[in-house]
MISE-293662 format. One record per residue: z, x, y of N, C-alpha, C in turn. Coordinates in steps of 0.1 Angstrom, whole numbers, plus 5000, padded with zeros to 4 digits. Example, Ala and Ser with C-alpha at 12.3 -4.5 7.8 and 13.67 -1.06 7.14 Angstrom:
2
+------+------+------+------+------+------+------+------+------+
!  npz !  npx !  npy ! capz ! capx ! capy !  cpz !  cpx !  cpy !
+------+------+------+------+------+------+------+------+------+
! 5078 ! 5132 ! 4943 ! 5078 ! 5123 ! 4955 ! 5078 ! 5132 ! 4967 !
! 5071 ! 5128 ! 4978 ! 5071 ! 5137 ! 4989 ! 5079 ! 5129 ! 5000 !
+------+------+------+------+------+------+------+------+------+
***
This chain:
139
+------+------+------+------+------+------+------+------+------+
!  npz !  npx !  npy ! capz ! capx ! capy !  cpz !  cpx !  cpy !
+------+------+------+------+------+------+------+------+------+
! 4845 ! 5327 ! 4796 ! 4857 ! 5321 ! 4798 ! 4860 ! 5311 ! 4787 !
! 4873 ! 5312 ! 4782 ! 4876 ! 5304 ! 4770 ! 4877 ! 5289 ! 4774 !
! 4876 ! 5280 ! 4765 ! 4877 ! 5266 ! 4768 ! 4891 ! 5262 ! 4774 !
! 4901 ! 5269 ! 4769 ! 4915 ! 5266 ! 4775 ! 4915 ! 5270 ! 4790 !
! 4910 ! 5282 ! 4793 ! 4910 ! 5286 ! 4807 ! 4901 ! 5277 ! 4815 !
! 4890 ! 5273 ! 4810 ! 4881 ! 5264 ! 4817 ! 4887 ! 5251 ! 4820 !
! 4895 ! 5246 ! 4810 ! 4902 ! 5233 ! 4811 ! 4913 ! 5234 ! 4822 !
! 4920 ! 5245 ! 4822 ! 4930 ! 5247 ! 4832 ! 4924 ! 5248 ! 4846 !
! 4913 ! 5256 ! 4847 ! 4906 ! 5257 ! 4860 ! 4901 ! 5244 ! 4865 !
! 4896 ! 5236 ! 4856 ! 4891 ! 5222 ! 4860 ! 4902 ! 5213 ! 4864 !
! 4913 ! 5214 ! 4857 ! 4925 ! 5205 ! 4861 ! 4930 ! 5210 ! 4874 !
! 4931 ! 5223 ! 4877 ! 4937 ! 5228 ! 4889 ! 4928 ! 5224 ! 4901 !
! 4915 ! 5225 ! 4899 ! 4905 ! 5221 ! 4909 ! 4906 ! 5206 ! 4912 !
! 4907 ! 5198 ! 4902 ! 4908 ! 5184 ! 4904 ! 4921 ! 5180 ! 4912 !
! 4932 ! 5186 ! 4907 ! 4945 ! 5183 ! 4914 ! 4945 ! 5188 ! 4928 !
! 4940 ! 5200 ! 4931 ! 4939 ! 5204 ! 4945 ! 4930 ! 5195 ! 4954 !
! 4920 ! 5190 ! 4948 ! 4911 ! 5181 ! 4955 ! 4918 ! 5168 ! 4958 !
! 4926 ! 5163 ! 4948 ! 4934 ! 5151 ! 4951 ! 4945 ! 5153 ! 4962 !
! 4951 ! 5165 ! 4961 ! 4961 ! 5168 ! 4972 ! 4955 ! 5168 ! 4985 !
! 4943 ! 5174 ! 4987 ! 4936 ! 5174 ! 4999 ! 4932 ! 5160 ! 5004 !
! 4928 ! 5151 ! 4995 ! 4925 ! 5137 ! 4998 ! 4937 ! 5130 ! 5003 !
! 4949 ! 5132 ! 4997 ! 4961 ! 5126 ! 5001 ! 4965 ! 5130 ! 5015 !
! 4963 ! 5143 ! 5018 ! 4966 ! 5148 ! 5032 ! 4956 ! 5142 ! 5042 !
! 4944 ! 5141 ! 5039 ! 4934 ! 5137 ! 5048 ! 4934 ! 5122 ! 5051 !
! 4937 ! 5114 ! 5041 ! 4936 ! 5100 ! 5043 ! 4946 ! 5094 ! 5053 !
! 4957 ! 5101 ! 5055 ! 4967 ! 5096 ! 5065 ! 4966 ! 5104 ! 5078 !
! 4957 ! 5114 ! 5079 ! 4957 ! 5123 ! 5090 ! 4954 ! 5115 ! 5103 !
! 4946 ! 5105 ! 5102 ! 4942 ! 5097 ! 5114 ! 4953 ! 5087 ! 5118 !
! 4963 ! 5085 ! 5111 ! 4973 ! 5075 ! 5114 ! 4983 ! 5080 ! 5125 !
! 4988 ! 5071 ! 5132 ! 4999 ! 5075 ! 5142 ! 5011 ! 5080 ! 5134 !
! 5020 ! 5087 ! 5141 ! 5032 ! 5092 ! 5134 ! 5040 ! 5081 ! 5128 !
! 5041 ! 5069 ! 5135 ! 5049 ! 5058 ! 5130 ! 5042 ! 5052 ! 5117 !
! 5029 ! 5051 ! 5117 ! 5022 ! 5046 ! 5106 ! 5022 ! 5056 ! 5094 !
! 5021 ! 5068 ! 5097 ! 5022 ! 5079 ! 5087 ! 5035 ! 5078 ! 5080 !
! 5046 ! 5077 ! 5088 ! 5059 ! 5076 ! 5083 ! 5061 ! 5064 ! 5074 !
! 5056 ! 5052 ! 5079 ! 5057 ! 5040 ! 5071 ! 5049 ! 5041 ! 5058 !
! 5038 ! 5047 ! 5058 ! 5030 ! 5049 ! 5046 ! 5037 ! 5058 ! 5036 !
! 5043 ! 5069 ! 5040 ! 5049 ! 5078 ! 5031 ! 5063 ! 5075 ! 5027 !
! 5070 ! 5065 ! 5033 ! 5084 ! 5062 ! 5030 ! 5084 ! 5050 ! 5021 !
! 5092 ! 5052 ! 5010 ! 5094 ! 5041 ! 5000 ! 5102 ! 5030 ! 5007 !
! 5098 ! 5018 ! 5004 ! 5104 ! 5006 ! 5010 ! 5114 ! 4999 ! 5001 !
! 5126 ! 4998 ! 5005 ! 5137 ! 4992 ! 4997 ! 5144 ! 4981 ! 5006 !
! 5150 ! 4971 ! 4999 ! 5159 ! 4962 ! 5006 ! 5171 ! 4961 ! 4997 !
! 5182 ! 4957 ! 5004 ! 5195 ! 4956 ! 4997 ! 5202 ! 4943 ! 5001 !
! 5206 ! 4935 ! 4992 ! 5214 ! 4923 ! 4995 ! 5205 ! 4911 ! 4998 !
! 5210 ! 4899 ! 4996 ! 5202 ! 4887 ! 4996 ! 5196 ! 4885 ! 5010 !
! 5203 ! 4887 ! 5021 ! 5198 ! 4884 ! 5034 ! 5186 ! 4894 ! 5038 !
! 5189 ! 4907 ! 5036 ! 5178 ! 4916 ! 5040 ! 5166 ! 4914 ! 5031 !
! 5168 ! 4912 ! 5018 ! 5156 ! 4911 ! 5009 ! 5149 ! 4898 ! 5011 !
! 5156 ! 4887 ! 5015 ! 5149 ! 4875 ! 5018 ! 5140 ! 4876 ! 5031 !
! 5146 ! 4883 ! 5041 ! 5139 ! 4885 ! 5053 ! 5127 ! 4894 ! 5051 !
! 5128 ! 4905 ! 5044 ! 5117 ! 4914 ! 5042 ! 5106 ! 4907 ! 5034 !
! 5110 ! 4899 ! 5024 ! 5100 ! 4892 ! 5015 ! 5093 ! 4881 ! 5024 !
! 5100 ! 4874 ! 5032 ! 5093 ! 4865 ! 5041 ! 5083 ! 4871 ! 5050 !
! 5087 ! 4883 ! 5055 ! 5078 ! 4891 ! 5064 ! 5066 ! 4895 ! 5056 !
! 5067 ! 4899 ! 5043 ! 5056 ! 4903 ! 5035 ! 5046 ! 4891 ! 5033 !
! 5052 ! 4880 ! 5030 ! 5043 ! 4868 ! 5028 ! 5036 ! 4865 ! 5041 !
! 5043 ! 4865 ! 5052 ! 5037 ! 4862 ! 5065 ! 5026 ! 4872 ! 5069 !
! 5029 ! 4885 ! 5067 ! 5019 ! 4895 ! 5070 ! 5006 ! 4894 ! 5062 !
! 5007 ! 4892 ! 5049 ! 4995 ! 4890 ! 5041 ! 4988 ! 4878 ! 5044 !
! 4995 ! 4867 ! 5046 ! 4989 ! 4854 ! 5049 ! 4981 ! 4854 ! 5063 !
! 4986 ! 4862 ! 5072 ! 4980 ! 4862 ! 5086 ! 4971 ! 4874 ! 5088 !
! 4971 ! 4884 ! 5079 ! 4963 ! 4896 ! 5081 ! 4951 ! 4896 ! 5072 !
! 4952 ! 4892 ! 5060 ! 4941 ! 4894 ! 5050 ! 4931 ! 4882 ! 5052 !
! 4918 ! 4886 ! 5051 ! 4908 ! 4876 ! 5051 ! 4909 ! 4867 ! 5039 !
! 4915 ! 4871 ! 5028 ! 4916 ! 4864 ! 5015 ! 4928 ! 4856 ! 5014 !
! 4927 ! 4844 ! 5008 ! 4938 ! 4835 ! 5006 ! 4948 ! 4841 ! 4996 !
! 4961 ! 4836 ! 4998 ! 4971 ! 4840 ! 4988 ! 4968 ! 4833 ! 4974 !
! 4967 ! 4841 ! 4964 ! 4965 ! 4836 ! 4951 ! 4978 ! 4834 ! 4943 !
! 4987 ! 4843 ! 4946 ! 5000 ! 4842 ! 4939 ! 5011 ! 4845 ! 4950 !
! 5022 ! 4837 ! 4949 ! 5034 ! 4839 ! 4957 ! 5046 ! 4835 ! 4949 !
! 5053 ! 4845 ! 4944 ! 5065 ! 4842 ! 4937 ! 5077 ! 4850 ! 4943 !
! 5088 ! 4850 ! 4936 ! 5099 ! 4858 ! 4941 ! 5097 ! 4873 ! 4940 !
! 5087 ! 4877 ! 4932 ! 5085 ! 4892 ! 4930 ! 5070 ! 4896 ! 4931 !
! 5062 ! 4887 ! 4935 ! 5047 ! 4890 ! 4936 ! 5041 ! 4882 ! 4948 !
! 5034 ! 4889 ! 4956 ! 5025 ! 4883 ! 4966 ! 5011 ! 4890 ! 4964 !
! 5001 ! 4882 ! 4962 ! 4988 ! 4887 ! 4959 ! 4977 ! 4878 ! 4965 !
! 4967 ! 4884 ! 4971 ! 4955 ! 4877 ! 4976 ! 4946 ! 4875 ! 4964 !
! 4936 ! 4865 ! 4967 ! 4926 ! 4863 ! 4957 ! 4917 ! 4876 ! 4956 !
! 4909 ! 4876 ! 4945 ! 4901 ! 4888 ! 4943 ! 4891 ! 4891 ! 4955 !
! 4889 ! 4904 ! 4957 ! 4880 ! 4908 ! 4967 ! 4866 ! 4911 ! 4961 !
! 4856 ! 4904 ! 4966 ! 4842 ! 4906 ! 4961 ! 4838 ! 4921 ! 4962 !
! 4829 ! 4925 ! 4953 ! 4823 ! 4939 ! 4954 ! 4815 ! 4939 ! 4967 !
! 4815 ! 4951 ! 4973 ! 4807 ! 4954 ! 4985 ! 4812 ! 4947 ! 4997 !
! 4825 ! 4943 ! 4997 ! 4831 ! 4937 ! 5009 ! 4842 ! 4945 ! 5015 !
! 4842 ! 4947 ! 5028 ! 4851 ! 4957 ! 5034 ! 4865 ! 4952 ! 5038 !
! 4868 ! 4938 ! 5038 ! 4881 ! 4933 ! 5042 ! 4891 ! 4935 ! 5031 !
! 4903 ! 4938 ! 5035 ! 4914 ! 4942 ! 5026 ! 4920 ! 4930 ! 5018 !
! 4923 ! 4932 ! 5006 ! 4932 ! 4923 ! 4998 ! 4945 ! 4930 ! 4996 !
! 4955 ! 4923 ! 4993 ! 4969 ! 4929 ! 4992 ! 4976 ! 4924 ! 4979 !
! 4984 ! 4933 ! 4974 ! 4993 ! 4930 ! 4963 ! 5007 ! 4936 ! 4967 !
! 5017 ! 4928 ! 4967 ! 5030 ! 4933 ! 4971 ! 5040 ! 4929 ! 4960 !
! 5047 ! 4938 ! 4954 ! 5056 ! 4935 ! 4943 ! 5071 ! 4939 ! 4947 !
! 5080 ! 4932 ! 4942 ! 5094 ! 4935 ! 4944 ! 5101 ! 4938 ! 4931 !
! 5105 ! 4950 ! 4929 ! 5110 ! 4955 ! 4916 ! 5125 ! 4956 ! 4917 !
! 5132 ! 4949 ! 4908 ! 5147 ! 4950 ! 4909 ! 5152 ! 4963 ! 4904 !
! 5161 ! 4969 ! 4912 ! 5166 ! 4982 ! 4909 ! 5181 ! 4981 ! 4905 !
! 5186 ! 4970 ! 4905 ! 5201 ! 4967 ! 4901 ! 5209 ! 4967 ! 4914 !
! 5221 ! 4960 ! 4912 ! 5231 ! 4959 ! 4922 ! 5225 ! 4953 ! 4935 !
! 5216 ! 4944 ! 4934 ! 5211 ! 4937 ! 4946 ! 5201 ! 4945 ! 4954 !
! 5196 ! 4956 ! 4948 ! 5186 ! 4964 ! 4955 ! 5172 ! 4963 ! 4949 !
! 5162 ! 4962 ! 4957 ! 5148 ! 4960 ! 4953 ! 5139 ! 4971 ! 4959 !
! 5129 ! 4975 ! 4952 ! 5119 ! 4984 ! 4957 ! 5107 ! 4975 ! 4960 !
! 5101 ! 4976 ! 4972 ! 5089 ! 4968 ! 4976 ! 5077 ! 4977 ! 4976 !
! 5068 ! 4975 ! 4967 ! 5056 ! 4983 ! 4965 ! 5044 ! 4975 ! 4971 !
! 5036 ! 4982 ! 4980 ! 5025 ! 4975 ! 4987 ! 5012 ! 4982 ! 4983 !
! 5002 ! 4975 ! 4980 ! 4989 ! 4980 ! 4977 ! 4979 ! 4972 ! 4985 !
! 4968 ! 4979 ! 4989 ! 4957 ! 4973 ! 4996 ! 4944 ! 4979 ! 4991 !
! 4933 ! 4970 ! 4990 ! 4920 ! 4975 ! 4985 ! 4910 ! 4966 ! 4991 !
! 4897 ! 4970 ! 4989 ! 4886 ! 4962 ! 4993 ! 4875 ! 4964 ! 4982 !
! 4864 ! 4958 ! 4984 ! 4853 ! 4958 ! 4974 ! 4844 ! 4970 ! 4975 !
! 4848 ! 4980 ! 4984 ! 4841 ! 4992 ! 4986 ! 4850 ! 5004 ! 4983 !
! 4846 ! 5016 ! 4985 ! 4855 ! 5028 ! 4984 ! 4866 ! 5026 ! 4994 !
! 4878 ! 5032 ! 4991 ! 4890 ! 5031 ! 5000 ! 4887 ! 5035 ! 5014 !
! 4879 ! 5045 ! 5016 ! 4876 ! 5050 ! 5029 ! 4866 ! 5041 ! 5037 !
! 4860 ! 5032 ! 5030 ! 4851 ! 5022 ! 5037 ! 4857 ! 5009 ! 5040 !
! 4869 ! 5007 ! 5036 ! 4876 ! 4994 ! 5039 ! 4879 ! 4994 ! 5054 !
! 4880 ! 4982 ! 5060 ! 4883 ! 4980 ! 5074 ! 4895 ! 4971 ! 5075 !
! 4907 ! 4976 ! 5080 ! 4909 ! 4990 ! 5082 ! 4910 ! 4997 ! 5069 !
! 4911 ! 5011 ! 5070 ! 4912 ! 5019 ! 5058 ! 4924 ! 5014 ! 5050 !
! 4922 ! 5014 ! 5036 ! 4933 ! 5008 ! 5027 ! 4946 ! 5014 ! 5030 !
! 4947 ! 5027 ! 5033 ! 4960 ! 5034 ! 5035 ! 4966 ! 5029 ! 5048 !
! 4958 ! 5026 ! 5058 ! 4962 ! 5021 ! 5071 ! 4968 ! 5007 ! 5069 !
! 4961 ! 4999 ! 5060 ! 4965 ! 4986 ! 5057 ! 4979 ! 4986 ! 5051 !
! 4981 ! 4995 ! 5041 ! 4994 ! 4996 ! 5035 ! 5005 ! 5000 ! 5045 !
! 5002 ! 5010 ! 5053 ! 5011 ! 5015 ! 5063 ! 5015 ! 5003 ! 5073 !
! 5005 ! 4996 ! 5078 ! 5008 ! 4985 ! 5087 ! 5016 ! 4974 ! 5081 !
! 5013 ! 4971 ! 5068 ! 5021 ! 4961 ! 5061 ! 5036 ! 4966 ! 5059 !
! 5038 ! 4978 ! 5055 ! 5051 ! 4983 ! 5053 ! 5059 ! 4984 ! 5066 !
! 5052 ! 4988 ! 5076 ! 5059 ! 4988 ! 5089 ! 5064 ! 4974 ! 5094 !
! 5055 ! 4964 ! 5092 ! 5059 ! 4951 ! 5096 ! 5070 ! 4945 ! 5087 !
! 5069 ! 4948 ! 5074 ! 5079 ! 4943 ! 5065 ! 5093 ! 4949 ! 5068 !
! 5093 ! 4962 ! 5072 ! 5106 ! 4968 ! 5075 ! 5111 ! 4964 ! 5089 !
! 5102 ! 4963 ! 5099 ! 5107 ! 4961 ! 5112 ! 5105 ! 4948 ! 5118 !
! 5096 ! 4940 ! 5113 ! 5093 ! 4927 ! 5119 ! 5084 ! 4928 ! 5131 !
! 5078 ! 4940 ! 5133 ! 5070 ! 4943 ! 5145 ! 5056 ! 4948 ! 5140 !
! 5046 ! 4945 ! 5147 ! 5032 ! 4950 ! 5145 ! 5031 ! 4964 ! 5151 !
! 5026 ! 4973 ! 5143 ! 5025 ! 4987 ! 5148 ! 5014 ! 4988 ! 5158 !
! 5015 ! 4997 ! 5167 ! 5005 ! 4998 ! 5178 ! 4993 ! 5005 ! 5172 !
+------+------+------+------+------+------+------+------+------+
***
């Protein structure tokens, strides 16, 4: 097998493995959490963006074991998560898209592999996004 074919085979194998991981990591989520995880989060206008940002601050402050390290108009972030610790840390950013519209990006992680976090990092992201969008805690 030529090096080029070997490289293409390796890349295809890697990408298919990543696709399977992406499918499996949300398989255990409820339909509403899976939808929250997969849906981009946007706000438009001062009132909606202010409300959603306040919800994001509240969610992180009351859900994460870690204290807020940064809280600005465009960044909410917890302090660093120590290695080998299962509790989630969060980073939420608000990216200006123009004309009063913002994209809200949510990340969650712990000091272990994503699958070992409690809750799972993807579930943490889904729950945060659901709360930011609706103001309600997901079941």
